[in-house]
C-alpha positions as CSV (number, residue, x, y, z in Angstrom):
1,M,0.0,0.0,0.0
2,A,1.1,3.6,-0.5
3,R,3.5,4.6,2.2
4,G,1.4,7.5,3.7
5,P,1.8,11.3,3.8
6,L,5.1,13.2,4.0
7,T,6.8,13.4,7.4
8,P,7.5,16.8,9.0
9,D,11.2,16.4,8.1
10,E,10.3,15.8,4.4
11,V,8.1,18.8,4.5
12,R,11.0,20.9,5.9
13,R,13.4,19.6,3.2
14,Y,10.8,20.4,0.5
15,H,10.7,24.1,1.6
16,V,14.5,24.3,1.8
17,D,15.4,22.6,-1.5
18,G,12.2,23.1,-3.5
19,Y,11.5,19.4,-3.8
20,V,11.6,16.1,-1.9
21,L,12.1,12.7,-3.4
22,V,10.1,9.9,-1.8
23,R,11.3,6.4,-2.5
24,G,8.6,3.8,-2.7
25,M,5.7,6.2,-2.4
26,F,3.7,3.4,-4.1
27,D,4.3,-0.3,-3.7
28,H,5.0,-2.8,-6.5
29,A,1.4,-3.9,-7.0
30,E,0.1,-0.3,-7.2
31,I,2.6,1.0,-9.7
32,A,2.4,-2.2,-11.7
33,L,-1.3,-1.7,-12.0
34,L,-0.9,1.9,-13.1
35,H,1.8,0.8,-15.6
36,R,-0.5,-1.8,-17.1
37,C,-3.6,0.5,-17.2
38,A,-1.7,3.4,-18.8
39,K,0.0,1.3,-21.5
40,Q,-3.2,-0.5,-22.4
41,D,-5.5,2.6,-22.3
42,K,-6.7,3.3,-25.8
43,A,-8.5,6.5,-24.6
44,M,-5.2,7.8,-23.3
45,D,-3.4,7.0,-26.5
46,D,-6.3,8.5,-28.6
47,H,-6.0,11.8,-26.6
48,S,-2.2,12.0,-26.6
49,F,-0.5,14.7,-28.6
50,G,3.2,15.7,-29.2
51,R,5.4,18.5,-28.1
52,A,8.5,19.2,-30.1
53,D,11.8,20.4,-28.5
54,D,14.3,22.6,-30.3
55,Q,16.4,19.5,-31.2
56,G,13.9,17.6,-33.3
57,G,12.6,15.3,-30.5
58,V,9.0,14.9,-29.5
59,V,7.3,13.8,-26.3
60,R,3.7,12.5,-26.2
61,L,1.4,13.5,-23.4
62,S,-2.2,13.3,-22.3
63,L,-3.8,15.8,-19.8
64,W,-7.0,15.8,-17.8
65,N,-8.4,18.3,-15.3
66,H,-10.7,16.3,-13.1
67,P,-9.4,13.1,-11.5
68,G,-12.5,10.9,-11.8
69,D,-13.3,7.6,-10.2
70,G,-10.9,5.3,-12.1
71,I,-7.4,4.3,-11.4
72,Y,-5.9,7.6,-12.3
73,G,-8.3,9.3,-9.9
74,M,-7.4,6.9,-7.1
75,F,-3.8,7.9,-7.4
76,A,-4.5,11.6,-7.5
77,R,-7.1,11.5,-4.7
78,C,-5.5,9.0,-2.3
79,R,-4.7,10.3,1.2
80,S,-0.9,9.7,0.8
81,M,-0.9,12.2,-2.1
82,V,-3.5,14.7,-1.0
83,D,-2.5,14.9,2.7
84,S,1.1,15.4,1.6
85,A,0.1,18.3,-0.8
86,E,-1.9,19.8,2.1
87,A,1.0,19.6,4.4
88,L,3.3,21.3,1.9
89,L,0.8,24.1,1.0
90,G,-0.5,24.6,4.5
91,G,-4.2,23.9,4.0
92,E,-6.9,22.4,1.8
93,V,-6.0,21.7,-1.9
94,Y,-7.8,20.8,-5.0
95,H,-6.7,18.9,-8.1
96,Y,-5.4,21.4,-10.7
97,H,-4.7,18.8,-13.4
98,S,-2.9,15.6,-14.1
99,K,-0.9,14.3,-17.1
100,M,0.8,11.2,-18.4
101,I,4.2,12.0,-19.9
102,M,5.1,9.4,-22.6
103,K,8.8,9.8,-23.3
104,D,9.2,6.9,-25.7
105,A,12.3,5.0,-26.4
106,R,14.8,6.6,-28.9
107,V,12.3,9.4,-29.9
108,G,11.3,11.0,-26.6
109,G,12.2,14.7,-26.7
110,A,13.7,17.1,-24.2
111,W,12.0,19.7,-22.0
112,A,13.5,23.2,-21.7
113,W,14.3,24.7,-18.3
114,H,11.1,26.0,-16.9
115,Q,9.0,26.6,-13.8
116,D,5.4,25.4,-13.6
117,Y,4.3,28.8,-12.2
118,G,6.0,30.4,-15.1
119,Y,2.9,29.6,-17.2
120,W,0.3,28.9,-14.5
121,Y,0.7,32.6,-13.6
122,Q,-1.0,33.4,-16.9
123,N,-4.1,31.4,-15.7
124,G,-5.1,33.9,-13.0
125,V,-3.3,32.1,-10.2
126,L,-2.1,34.9,-7.9
127,F,0.3,33.0,-5.7
128,P,2.8,30.1,-6.3
129,L,0.9,27.9,-3.8
130,L,0.9,24.9,-6.1
131,T,2.8,21.6,-6.0
132,S,3.4,18.9,-8.5
133,V,3.9,15.2,-7.8
134,F,5.9,13.3,-10.4
135,I,5.3,9.5,-10.1
136,A,7.7,7.2,-12.0
137,V,5.8,4.7,-14.0
138,D,8.9,3.4,-15.8
139,P,12.5,3.6,-14.4
140,A,13.8,7.1,-14.9
141,T,17.6,7.3,-15.6
142,R,20.0,9.7,-17.1
143,E,20.0,7.6,-20.3
144,N,16.2,7.9,-20.8
145,G,15.9,11.5,-19.9
146,C,15.1,11.7,-16.2
147,L,14.0,14.9,-14.5
148,Q,16.7,17.4,-13.6
149,V,16.2,20.2,-11.0
150,L,18.2,23.2,-9.8
151,K,18.2,22.6,-6.0
152,G,16.9,25.7,-4.2
153,S,16.0,27.6,-7.4
154,H,12.4,28.1,-6.2
155,L,13.7,30.8,-3.9
156,A,14.5,33.0,-6.9
157,G,10.8,33.5,-7.5
158,R,9.1,33.5,-10.8
159,V,11.3,33.8,-13.9
160,E,10.1,35.2,-17.2
161,H,9.4,32.5,-19.9
162,I,9.8,32.7,-23.6
163,L,9.0,30.3,-26.5
164,T,11.8,27.8,-27.4
165,G,10.5,25.6,-30.3
166,D,7.1,24.4,-29.2
167,Q,8.0,25.0,-25.5
168,A,8.0,28.0,-23.2
169,G,11.3,28.0,-21.4
170,A,12.7,30.2,-18.6
171,D,14.9,33.1,-19.4
172,A,18.2,31.5,-20.4
173,E,20.5,34.2,-18.9
174,R,18.9,34.0,-15.5
175,V,18.9,30.2,-15.6
176,R,22.6,30.2,-16.5
177,E,23.4,32.4,-13.5
178,L,21.3,30.3,-11.2
179,A,23.0,27.2,-12.4
180,A,26.4,28.6,-11.6
181,R,25.4,29.0,-8.0
182,L,23.1,26.0,-7.4
183,D,23.4,22.2,-7.5
184,L,22.1,20.4,-10.5
185,V,20.4,17.2,-9.5
186,H,19.5,14.3,-11.9
187,V,16.5,12.7,-10.3
188,E,16.9,9.0,-11.1
189,M,13.8,7.0,-10.0
190,E,12.4,3.5,-9.8
191,P,8.8,2.8,-10.6
192,G,6.7,3.9,-7.6
193,D,9.1,6.6,-6.5
194,A,7.6,10.1,-6.4
195,I,9.1,13.6,-6.3
196,F,7.1,16.5,-4.9
197,F,8.3,19.9,-6.2
198,D,7.5,23.6,-5.8
199,A,5.8,25.5,-8.5
200,N,8.8,27.8,-8.9
201,L,11.5,25.1,-8.9
202,L,13.4,25.2,-12.2
203,H,13.4,21.8,-13.9
204,R,14.1,20.2,-17.3
205,S,14.9,16.8,-18.9
206,D,17.0,15.5,-21.8
207,Q,16.0,13.5,-24.8
208,N,15.6,9.8,-24.5
209,H,18.3,8.2,-26.5
210,S,17.9,4.8,-24.8
211,E,15.9,1.7,-25.7
212,N,13.8,2.2,-22.6
213,P,10.6,4.3,-22.4
214,R,10.2,6.9,-19.5
215,W,6.6,7.2,-18.7
216,S,5.5,9.2,-15.7
217,M,2.3,10.5,-14.2
218,I,2.2,14.0,-12.8
219,C,-0.5,15.2,-10.4
220,C,-0.7,19.0,-9.7
221,Y,-2.5,20.6,-6.8
222,N,-3.4,24.2,-6.0
223,A,-4.2,25.6,-2.6
224,A,-8.0,26.1,-2.2
225,R,-7.3,29.6,-0.9
226,N,-5.4,30.3,-4.1
227,D,-8.5,30.0,-6.3
228,P,-7.7,31.7,-9.7
229,Y,-9.4,35.1,-10.2
230,K,-10.4,34.2,-13.8
231,D,-11.3,31.1,-15.8
232,S,-8.7,29.2,-17.9
233,H,-8.2,25.8,-19.3
234,H,-7.4,24.4,-15.8
235,P,-10.1,24.5,-13.1
236,R,-10.9,26.9,-10.4
237,N,-11.3,25.6,-6.9
238,T,-13.2,22.3,-7.1
239,P,-13.7,20.3,-3.8
240,L,-11.5,17.2,-3.9
241,Q,-12.9,14.0,-2.4
242,K,-10.0,12.1,-0.8
243,V,-10.0,8.3,-0.8
244,D,-8.2,5.7,1.3
245,D,-5.0,4.4,-0.2
246,A,-6.4,0.9,-0.3
247,L,-8.8,1.9,-3.1
248,I,-6.0,2.1,-5.6
249,L,-5.9,-1.7,-5.8
250,E,-9.6,-2.2,-5.1
251,V,-10.6,0.0,-8.0
252,G,-8.0,-1.4,-10.3
253,A,-9.1,-4.9,-9.6
254,T,-12.8,-4.4,-10.0
255,R,-13.2,-1.5,-12.5
256,F,-10.3,-1.9,-14.9
257,A,-12.5,-1.0,-17.8
258,E,-13.1,2.4,-16.3
259,V,-9.5,3.5,-16.0
260,A,-10.1,6.3,-18.5
261,A,-12.9,7.9,-16.4
262,V,-11.5,11.4,-16.7
263,G,-12.2,14.5,-18.7
264,W,-9.5,14.5,-21.2
265,L,-8.1,17.9,-22.3
266,D,-8.5,17.5,-26.1
267,P,-5.9,19.2,-28.2
268,E,-8.5,19.8,-30.9
269,R,-10.8,21.7,-28.6
270,D,-8.5,23.4,-26.1
271,S,-5.9,26.0,-26.9
272,S,-3.7,24.9,-24.0
273,A,-3.1,21.6,-25.7
274,S,-3.0,22.8,-29.4
275,S,-1.0,26.0,-29.2
276,L,1.7,26.9,-26.8
277,K,1.6,30.4,-28.3
278,D,-1.8,30.6,-26.6
279,S,-1.0,29.0,-23.3
280,G,2.8,28.9,-23.0
281,E,2.5,25.6,-21.2
282,V,5.2,22.9,-21.2
283,I,5.5,19.6,-19.4
284,S,8.3,18.0,-17.3
């Protein structure tokens, strides 16, 4: 079963470093179920779309705003995840959105240095009171393009972002100066590991030149008191119904056919998915 919410020491390290890596957040059975569901999910594949980097690589991804009652919703709504997000953000949270990142073998592209708040700012979110949880579905290694972070970079505040290829990246000069002063961490992960990271933490990833895919699920939470002041392609404060961790396996075992019970963000209908010039949004 999922290992439970973050400890006070892990919360402290998150605020100092801008992230905290949790080994074995989900056990073998839970992450194996998520792996099987995601890779067999035709709806997810049908709703996936590509994002090109400036080197010719492409990453596929699927996004959804509301977690639903299927297996993806059980991960996003389970107490281990939500209670952790609430401990980090100091109060009630709601599900801002989730996404499955499909960095496929040999062709998976890179992501430019960016901050999540660098583009969520444009959505009417007044404060950087958001956190993202990156769950490794496949092993994440340097060879297949694992997440990279600049430790402590969240303390620099929001950095301006500009388009780089199909992606909105943080101002290169400022990133270069921060990188000269801060530690670069390659976050290598095993399936079931999770990293919680601050909305202003600078992060990126390399292309996948290996024979191994690097799929990951990212769940993003916003503080309820940080309700955006205007509508956007991501939701305003929507009460989140927590579920017990045990429901991850119970739902997966009994309702496998409903794994895609989410409201997909369709690239044909939503500017955030079809044009970064409209939204500026990029993915880890």
